[in-house]
C-alpha positions, 0 to 999 in steps of 0.5 A, spaced: 569 101 908 571 107 912 579 108 911 583 112 917 590 113 920 591 111 926 597 115 930 600 111 936 605 115 941 611 110 944 616 113 948 621 115 942 617 115 936 610 117 933 607 110 929 602 112 924 597 106 921 592 106 916 586 102 918 580 100 915 573 098 918 566 099 917 562 106 918 558 107 924 551 104 923 549 111 924 553 114 917 552 108 913 546 106 908 540 102 911 541 098 905 548 097 903 554 099 906 556 106 903 556 112 907 549 116 907 547 122 903 540 123 907 537 121 913 529 121 914 528 122 920 520 120 921 524 113 920 529 114 922 532 111 914 539 113 912 539 112 905 545 113 900 543 116 893 542 110 889 537 107 896 534 113 897 532 114 889 530 107 889 526 108 895 523 115 893 521 112 886 517 107 890 513 110 894 510 115 888 509 109 884 505 105 891 501 112 891 499 111 884 497 103 886 494 105 893 488 110 891 488 108 884 489 114 880 490 112 874 489 106 869 492 104 863 491 108 857 487 114 860 490 120 858 494 124 864 494 132 863 499 135 868 498 141 871 506 144 870 508 151 874 516 149 873 517 148 881 520 142 884 514 139 885 510 140 878 517 138 875 518 132 879 511 129 878 512 130 870 519 127 871 517 120 874 510 120 870 514 120 863 520 115 866 515 110 868 507 110 864 509 114 858 508 107 854 502 105 858 498 113 858 499 119 853 502 125 857 501 132 855 502 138 860 498 144 861 502 151 863 498 156 866 501 163 865 497 168 871 501 174 869 505 176 875 513 179 871 519 177 873 517 171 876 512 166 872 516 168 866 522 165 869 519 159 871 514 158 865 522 158 861 524 151 866 517 148 864 518 149 857 525 146 857 523 140 861 518 139 857 522 138 850 527 135 854 523 129 855 519 130 849 512 131 852 507 136 848 505 142 852 500 147 852 500 154 856 494 158 858 494 165 860 490 168 866 489 175 861 487 170 855 482 166 859 479 172 863 482 179 860 486 180 866 493 178 870 495 177 877 499 184 877 493 187 875 488 184 881 493 185 886 492 193 886 485 192 887 485 187 892 489 192 896 484 198 896 478 193 898 481 188 903 474 185 903 474 182 896 479 177 899 487 175 898 490 174 891 493 167 893 485 166 894 483 168 886 490 165 883 487 159 886 480 159 883 482 162 877 487 157 876 483 150 877 478 153 873 482 153 867 485 146 870 478 143 869 476 147 863 482 145 859 483 138 861 476 137 859 477 140 851 483 136 851 479 129 852 483 128 858 482 123 864 486 125 869 488 132 871 495 131 874 497 136 879 504 136 884 501 136 891 505 133 896 504 131 903 505 138 906 501 141 901 495 136 904 496 137 911 497 143 911 491 144 907 487 139 912 489 143 918 487 150 915 480 147 914 479 144 920 481 152 923 476 154 919 471 149 920 471 148 912 468 140 914 465 140 906 472 142 903 475 136 908 471 131 905 472 134 898 480 132 899 485 127 898 489 124 894 483 124 888 480 130 890 472 130 889 466 126 892 461 126 886 462 124 879 459 130 873 461 129 865 464 137 865 469 134 872 475 131 871 478 128 877 484 131 878 489 126 882 496 127 886 502 122 886 506 126 890 500 126 896 504 122 901 512 124 899 514 131 904 517 137 900 524 136 903 525 129 900 522 133 893 527 138 894 533 132 894 531 128 889 532 134 885 538 135 887 541 128 887 539 128 880 540 134 877 533 136 875 533 143 874 526 146 876 524 154 878 528 155 886 528 163 886 523 167 891 516 165 890 510 169 887 512 176 890 504 176 892 505 169 896 505 173 903 498 175 902 497 167 903 494 164 911 497 158 908 504 161 911 502 161 918 500 154 918 506 152 914 511 154 919 507 152 925 506 145 922 515 145 919 516 146 926 512 140 929 515 136 924 522 138 926 520 137 933 516 131 932 519 127 926 513 123 923 507 128 925 505 130 918 504 122 916 501 122 923 495 128 921 494 125 914 493 117 917 488 121 921 485 125 915 484 119 911 481 115 917 476 121 918 474 121 911 472 114 911 467 116 917 464 122 914 463 120 907 456 122 903 452 117 902 450 114 895 443 118 896 447 124 899 452 124 893 447 123 887 443 130 891 449 133 890 449 131 883 443 134 881 444 141 885 449 142 880 449 146 874 452 150 868 455 158 869 451 161 866 458 165 863 464 160 863 459 154 862 464 151 868 460 146 873 457 150 879 451 150 885 449 157 883 447 161 877 454 163 876 461 160 878 466 162 883 470 164 879 466 169 875 463 171 882 470 174 884 471 176 877 465 181 877 466 183 883 473 185 882 470 189 876 465 192 880 470 195 885 474 198 880 476 199 872 482 195 870 486 199 867 492 196 861 497 198 865 496 198 872 502 198 876 503 196 883 502 202 888 506 204 894 501 201 898 504 194 895 510 195 897 508 197 904 505 191 905 510 187 902 516 190 907 512 190 912 509 182 912 515 177 915 512 171 912 513 169 905 512 163 901 521 162 901 521 163 908 516 158 911 518 153 905 526 152 905 527 155 912 526 148 916 
């Protein structure tokens, strides 16, 4: 019930009455008469805290069932950065599936000072709080180089690509390699609805049909002993709602400035564009995802095509990871970089780097949170 004061003015006095009435439907939860705390415009749905949590958690479990992401007793290795997506993924998997599935965490240290160390601290704290075993693998240990060392080299030669491109390839290499060593059945990542829609649109613009085919809640199209299947339980969950879930449930996560090199990513442009569309046309992101799902069914390779692709895979001559070429993409990128310039032990960010950062308008933080 909503209580308010009614003021009635007569000729001689003002009469004050306390009245009670039901809230306007615009201001109450769809499931009860409590005041709403959040509106999901694509419904539209209005929820109080309790019913938003139920809605959010049910969708998480439904996504796992819908795409058959994992079975009971399968070992799950969760890649946790310390950010909202991976922390929520870990929290919910631990809450609902820790009794049926062994769960461990992989934390990757890319070597970005004043950023990654802060996020890792939160990731470790969460794992200890939940009683989940965690492992930390660094770029330095695996590849002999950090992102802080990579950045100045890439700025000297833009043909090599951006930092985010290097980082993504190297992270996937570590995740698959470590998941295999840990004998994990599934490798879990925190990719959300917005991430998936952005990737799909980027692949359309870049004419990357093979990447479109390989994407999805369970990326990949072929089975291989050296590949650990990746899964995405937040595949149908919007980013805004993950932020809200963290706020309503006091879930600590790294929420400061994103990676200082995020301005190099083309994804920021697509994120900004798609956020504008979603704000103007609620449900736009879900429409794109459904279109992708329909398209994927029509372009998925046949059984014979999959067998041919599987036969083409071999082990990288340097790191042993599966690849179609003599060396994998990760080793290829690192070799190119090392050939371009010798890596110094203490390679500081150059003035050139700072100049680029100041000029750039779009960063991860701007496009993610200024919606």
